[in-house]
C-alpha positions as a printed NumPy array, in Angstrom:
array([[ -4.217,   5.141,  30.923],
       [ -4.197,   1.081,  30.615],
       [ -7.416,   1.639,  29.093],
       [ -6.318,   3.836,  26.283],
       [ -3.125,   1.881,  25.799],
       [ -4.754,  -1.272,  25.448],
       [ -7.369,   0.755,  23.175],
       [ -4.377,   1.305,  20.952],
       [ -3.171,  -1.733,  20.681],
       [ -6.072,  -3.069,  19.247],
       [ -6.336,  -0.447,  16.626],
       [ -2.457,  -1.107,  16.008],
       [ -3.517,  -4.731,  15.362],
       [ -6.175,  -3.312,  13.163],
       [ -4.221,  -1.281,  11.442],
       [ -1.545,  -3.885,  10.333],
       [ -4.629,  -6.24 ,   9.334],
       [ -5.669,  -3.118,   6.956],
       [ -2.159,  -2.152,   5.637],
       [ -1.032,  -6.04 ,   4.706],
       [ -4.673,  -6.123,   2.878],
       [ -3.441,  -3.21 ,   1.128],
       [ -0.398,  -4.77 ,   0.185],
       [ -2.356,  -7.986,  -1.191],
       [ -4.407,  -5.904,  -2.974],
       [ -1.718,  -4.073,  -4.6  ],
       [  0.169,  -7.307,  -5.668],
       [ -3.409,  -8.027,  -7.598],
       [ -3.515,  -5.043,  -9.984],
       [  0.446,  -5.781, -10.163],
       [ -0.897,  -9.241, -11.349],
       [ -3.496,  -7.456, -13.601],
       [ -1.266,  -5.412, -14.829],
       [  0.981,  -7.886, -15.77 ],
       [ -2.222,  -9.889, -17.668],
       [ -2.603,  -6.096, -19.681],
       [  0.736,  -6.299, -21.201],
       [  1.546,  -3.337, -19.505],
       [  4.977,  -3.224, -18.658],
       [  5.666,  -0.433, -15.946],
       [  5.068,  -0.855, -12.557],
       [  4.719,   3.111, -11.5  ],
       [  2.056,   4.878, -12.242],
       [  2.19 ,   8.489, -11.267],
       [ -1.394,   9.08 , -12.318],
       [ -2.646,   6.606,  -9.767],
       [ -0.309,   7.891,  -7.219],
       [ -0.992,  11.884,  -7.003],
       [ -4.546,  10.634,  -7.671],
       [ -4.087,   8.403,  -4.232],
       [ -2.319,  11.219,  -2.589],
       [ -4.898,  13.128,  -3.291],
       [ -7.364,  11.829,  -1.873],
       [ -6.028,  11.154,   1.272],
       [ -4.8  ,  14.857,   1.747],
       [ -8.944,  15.186,   1.068],
       [ -9.842,  12.804,   4.019],
       [ -7.143,  13.706,   6.416],
       [ -9.793,  15.653,   9.132],
       [ -6.923,  15.575,  11.172],
       [ -5.104,  16.128,  13.86 ],
       [ -2.588,  14.338,  11.664],
       [ -0.683,  16.225,   9.739],
       [ -0.968,  16.112,   6.005],
       [  2.787,  16.521,   5.683],
       [  3.036,  13.494,   8.172],
       [  0.438,  11.563,   6.341],
       [  2.051,  12.165,   3.075],
       [  5.194,  10.939,   4.462],
       [  2.969,   7.38 ,   5.375],
       [  1.118,   7.184,   2.351],
       [  4.317,   7.509,   0.37 ],
       [  6.814,   4.74 ,   1.78 ],
       [  2.838,   2.943,   1.588],
       [  2.899,   2.697,  -2.083],
       [  7.016,   2.057,  -2.406],
       [  6.612,  -0.525,  -0.319],
       [  3.503,  -1.551,  -2.707],
       [  5.902,  -0.816,  -5.664],
       [  8.837,  -3.144,  -4.125],
       [  6.036,  -6.17 ,  -3.985],
       [  5.494,  -6.075,  -7.22 ],
       [  8.479,  -6.053,  -8.505],
       [  9.396,  -8.575,  -6.519],
       [  6.473, -10.494,  -7.888],
       [  7.575,  -9.614, -11.364],
       [ 10.7  , -11.398, -11.093],
       [  9.847, -13.991,  -9.307],
       [  7.146, -14.401, -12.179],
       [ 10.205, -14.39 , -14.501],
       [ 12.049, -16.515, -12.806],
       [  9.394, -19.335, -13.31 ],
       [  8.134, -18.907,  -9.897],
       [  4.744, -19.009,  -8.563],
       [  3.364, -15.812,  -6.787],
       [  1.207, -16.252,  -4.176],
       [ -0.6  , -13.953,  -1.946]])
């Protein structure tokens, strides 16, 4: 059991790194939206595409509904980061990765 838990711990570290990498990329997308003059943060069509791709990629054993809950939250967190970046930008602050 100890070996399995060590593998889980290592995987958790990788997952955290990947989640932060994804969030950083989402912030870059937000900066690109601003540069392109897009005012809206939320892109419902893109969110639907992401959720569809995640659903199609899921081979289990995680139930689809649970995976979608996780991804919806991930998308919401990324939108919040983008919103914070925009507020800092409007206030004249520097946006750092």
